[in-house]
C-alpha positions in Angstrom: 32.6 10.3 6.1 31.3 6.9 7.3 28.1 4.8 6.4 26.2 3.3 9.1 23.2 0.8 8.9 20.5 0.6 11.3 18.1 -2.4 12.1 14.8 -0.8 12.6 11.6 -2.3 14.3 8.3 -0.2 14.3 4.6 -0.6 14.8 3.4 1.1 11.5 0.1 1.9 12.8 0.3 5.6 13.2 2.5 6.1 10.0 2.1 6.7 6.4 4.7 4.1 5.4 8.4 4.0 5.6 9.2 6.7 2.8 9.2 10.3 3.3 5.9 11.9 2.2 4.9 15.6 2.2 2.6 16.5 5.1 2.6 12.9 6.5 4.3 11.2 9.4 6.6 8.4 8.2 9.3 6.1 9.6 12.0 7.6 7.4 11.0 11.1 8.4 11.2 10.3 12.0 14.4 8.7 11.4 15.9 11.8 9.7 14.6 14.1 12.3 16.0 12.3 15.2 19.4 11.5 13.6 19.8 15.1 12.3 19.1 16.4 16.1 21.5 13.8 17.5 24.3 14.3 15.4 24.0 18.0 14.2 24.0 17.1 10.5 21.3 17.0 7.9 20.7 13.4 7.6 18.7 11.5 5.1 18.4 7.6 5.6 18.1 5.2 2.7 15.6 2.3 3.6 16.0 -1.3 2.3 12.2 -1.9 2.3 9.8 0.9 1.8 6.8 -0.6 3.6 3.3 0.8 3.1 1.0 2.8 5.4 0.1 0.7 8.4 2.4 -2.1 7.9 4.9 -3.1 10.8 8.7 -4.2 10.8 10.8 -6.1 13.2 14.0 -5.9 11.2 13.9 -3.1 8.4 17.5 -1.7 7.3 18.3 2.0 6.8 21.8 3.4 6.0 23.1 7.0 6.2 26.4 8.7 6.0 27.7 10.9 8.9 31.2 12.5 10.1 30.1 11.5 13.8 32.6 10.2 16.3 29.9 8.3 18.4 31.0 4.4 18.1 28.6 2.7 15.6 27.1 0.2 18.3 26.4 3.2 20.5 24.2 5.1 18.1 21.2 2.6 18.6 21.3 3.7 22.5 21.5 7.3 21.8 18.9 7.4 18.9 16.4 5.3 21.0 16.4 8.1 23.5 15.0 10.4 21.0 12.8 8.2 18.8 8.8 7.8 19.6 8.1 4.7 21.4 6.7 2.9 18.4 10.1 3.0 16.6 12.9 1.3 18.1 16.7 0.7 16.5 17.5 -2.9 17.3 21.3 -2.8 16.1 23.6 0.1 14.8 26.7 -0.9 12.9 29.2 0.6 10.4 29.2 -1.0 6.8 31.5 -0.2 3.6 31.1 3.3 2.1 29.5 1.9 -1.0 26.9 -0.4 0.6 23.5 0.2 -0.5 20.6 -2.1 0.9 18.5 -2.1 -2.2 21.3 -2.8 -4.5 22.4 -6.0 -3.2 21.1 -9.6 -3.1 18.7 -10.2 -0.3 16.2 -12.5 1.2 13.2 -10.8 2.8 10.5 -12.8 4.9 7.0 -11.3 5.6 4.4 -12.7 7.9 0.7 -12.0 7.2 -1.8 -12.7 10.3 -5.3 -13.5 10.0 -8.1 -14.0 12.8 -11.1 -15.8 11.5 -14.6 -16.2 13.2 -17.8 -14.4 13.7 -16.3 -11.6 15.7 -13.1 -10.0 15.6 -10.4 -10.1 18.7 -10.0 -6.5 19.8 -6.5 -7.2 21.2 -5.2 -8.4 17.9 -6.9 -5.6 15.8 -3.4 -3.4 15.1 -1.4 -6.6 14.1 -3.9 -8.9 12.4 -6.5 -8.8 9.8 -10.1 -10.3 10.5 -11.7 -12.6 8.2 -15.6 -13.2 9.1 -15.5 -16.4 6.9 -14.0 -19.8 8.3 -10.9 -20.5 6.4 -9.5 -23.9 5.3 -5.9 -23.9 6.0 -5.1 -27.0 4.0 -6.7 -25.2 0.9 -4.7 -22.2 1.7 -1.5 -24.1 1.8 -2.2 -26.1 -1.4 -2.8 -22.9 -3.2 0.4 -21.3 -1.7 2.6 -24.1 -3.1 1.8 -22.6 -6.7 3.6 -19.5 -5.9 6.9 -20.9 -4.9 9.7 -20.5 -7.5 10.6 -18.0 -10.1 7.3 -16.4 -11.8 6.0 -13.3 -13.3 3.7 -11.7 -10.3 2.1 -9.0 -12.4 -1.2 -10.3 -11.3 -0.1 -9.8 -7.6 1.0 -6.3 -8.0 -1.0 -3.0 -7.6 -2.0 -1.5 -10.9 -0.5 1.8 -10.2 3.0 0.3 -9.7 5.8 1.3 -12.0 8.6 -1.3 -12.1 11.2 -2.6 -14.7 10.2 -6.2 -14.2 7.5 -8.1 -12.2 9.4 -11.2 -12.0 10.3 -12.4 -8.6 11.4 -15.4 -6.8 9.5 -16.8 -3.9 11.6 -19.5 -1.9 8.5 -20.6 0.4 5.2 -19.7 1.3 3.7 -21.3 4.4 0.3 -21.4 6.1 -0.3 -22.5 9.7 -2.4 -22.0 12.7 -0.5 -20.2 15.6 -2.8 -20.0 18.7 -5.8 -17.9 17.6 -4.2 -16.8 14.2 -3.6 -18.0 10.8 -0.2 -17.1 9.9 1.1 -16.7 6.1 4.7 -16.6 6.1 6.4 -15.6 2.5 10.1 -15.6 1.8 11.3 -14.1 -1.3 14.2 -12.2 -3.1 12.0 -9.0 -3.5 8.4 -8.1 -3.6 6.1 -5.8 -5.7 4.0 -2.9 -4.3 1.2 -4.8 -2.3 2.6 -8.0 -3.5 2.2 -9.8 -0.3 -1.2 -8.3 0.8 -2.4 -9.5 -2.6 -1.0 -13.0 -2.0 -2.9 -12.9 1.5 -6.1 -11.7 0.1 -6.0 -14.3 -2.9 -5.2 -17.2 -0.3 -8.0 -16.1 1.9 -10.4 -16.5 -1.3 -9.2 -20.0 -1.8 -9.3 -20.9 1.9 -13.0 -19.8 2.0 -13.8 -22.0 -1.0 -14.4 -19.4 -3.6 -12.1 -21.0 -6.0 -10.1 -24.2 -6.1 -6.3 -24.1 -5.1 -5.2 -25.1 -8.4 -6.7 -21.7 -9.8 -3.3 -20.1 -8.5 -1.7 -21.3 -11.7 -4.2 -19.5 -14.0 -3.9 -16.1 -11.9 -0.4 -16.3 -12.3 -0.7 -16.9 -16.1 -3.1 -14.1 -16.5 -0.7 -11.3 -15.6 -3.5 -9.3 -14.6 -4.3 -7.6 -11.3 -7.9 -8.1 -11.8 -7.4 -12.0 -11.8 -6.2 -12.1 -8.3 -8.0 -11.7 -5.0 -8.4 -8.6 -2.9 -5.5 -6.5 -1.1 -5.5 -7.7 2.4 -5.5 -4.9 5.1 -2.2 -3.5 6.1 -2.4 -4.1 9.6 -1.9 -7.9 9.3 1.5 -7.5 7.5 5.0 -7.5 9.3 8.6 -7.6 7.9 10.1 -10.3 10.2 13.3 -11.3 8.6 16.0 -9.5 6.3 19.0 -11.3 5.1 21.8 -10.0 2.8 23.1 -12.8 0.8 
């Protein structure tokens, strides 16, 4: 038995998230189905990041065990012939038998994209969220700086989430304009349920002048989901980089 790792890119628009759900179409479900058909085994992948419904990824990771004799590097080619066109394997490789993507130190980077203005841009609707208010990028970046470092991010975690600890380390948060979009880029050692989307929604509140940037410190100290801004729509979020340390 050998363990393999896939680097998976997907457009999450048509899926109910990464993790298998009963009576719902998911990324994990498609991978399991196509791998099982290809290899003639009952395959169940383990995903590194269990992205939410509608969230996209350029580089999520998934591992699985198999007796296959297909060379590791060729699995990507064979699997891409079976997967739907909105899921593509970017790389397939063999890893140590005890490797688990969620049990090792890693660094993840997400991008959240926003269009702002009187009217939405239809060609960007699947991959960015639209804000009808004008946003001050300088205020957003000033607010974002308060999030960097090791903090208790309970205020930025969906209330229904069950986790052992809400403490996470954010290495950097940037806010910049790229063509017609505002891009929030967040890099950390791990993220809570809806954390990046809540960060995005909160930074948008600062950007439209609802509260001053320094209020971010107060929001962190509150450790209360109600203190932060709204959860931004899933469509604007993409996992863009995944590094094992």
